[in-house]
N, C-alpha and C positions, 0 to 999 in steps of 0.2 A: 504570506507568512504561514508556515505549517504549524498548526497546533493539533493536539490530539482530540480537540473538540470538533474539528472538521470531519467530513467524510470524504473519501476518495472516489472519484468517478473516472471512467475510461472515456476519453474524448472520442468523437466520431471518426477522427482521422487516424486512429490507432487500431492496427490489426493485431490480434492476439491468437497464437497457436500453441496448443499444449502437446507435448511429446512425453509420454510416460508421466513422470512427476515433475517435469521441467516445463518452462514456457519461453517463448520468443515473442517479444513485443516490437512491432514495427511502426514507426511514425511515418505515415504515408506522405506527409507534407515535407518533412526534412530528409526522408529516406534513411534515417538512423534507426538502428535496431539494437536491442539489448536482450541478452539471454539471462534467464534466471535459473538458478539451481533449485533443488527440491525445497529448501527452506525459504528462499526468496520467493518462489512460486506460491508457497503456502501463505507467506506474509501478504503478497499481492492479492491473492484470492480473498483472504479475510478482509483486508483493507477496502477492497472494492465491493464487498457485499454487506459488510457490517453497517449499522446505522451511524457509527462514528469510528474514527481511528482508535479512540480510547477503548471501544468495545472490542475491536480487533486485537488490540494489545492485551486486553484481559484474557481473551480466548487463547492467544499464543502463550501467555503465562501458564494457563491450564494445561496446554499440550506439551510444552517443552520444559525440561529441567535446565533453567538458565537464571542467572542473577537478573532481577528485574531491571536494574540500571543498564546492564549490558544489552538486554533485549530492547529496552527503550531507545538506546543509542543506535543500535543497528536498524531498527524499524524506522526511526526518524531519518537516518542517513539514506536508506534505500528509497523511501518515499520522496525525500527532497531531491534526490538524483533523478528520479522518474518525473517529478513535476518540472524540474529545470530543463529536462529534455523533451517536454511536451507529451509524455507518455501517460500522465495522470493529471487530473485537475482537482482542485480542492473546492468543496462546496460546504455550506453550513450543514451541521449535523441534522438528521431527520428529527431528533428530539434534543435540541441544544441544551435544554435545562438539565437533562440527565447525564450530560457528558462534560465533566469539568475540563477546563484547559490545562494542559501540562506543558 
């Protein structure tokens, strides 16, 4: 189950390549790949480097002029799609007490 209290991690079987401000993610096990546009790539980068998805969400709110609910929905949908396709895995947040579940 995806909650914003989790953190996202790139599994070992996923190859990531960046081209300009976009990314291609390849699941070597299933041979499925996904292309991310500039915004999707930024979401992915923050989600995979922040201590929690909530921290990534907060950073994205600071960077983009967007309704919080819309950003929450889009980030959740993107990450859920990537998890379902084996391109991301969810782990407990590095500091779970500081990251409320959403």
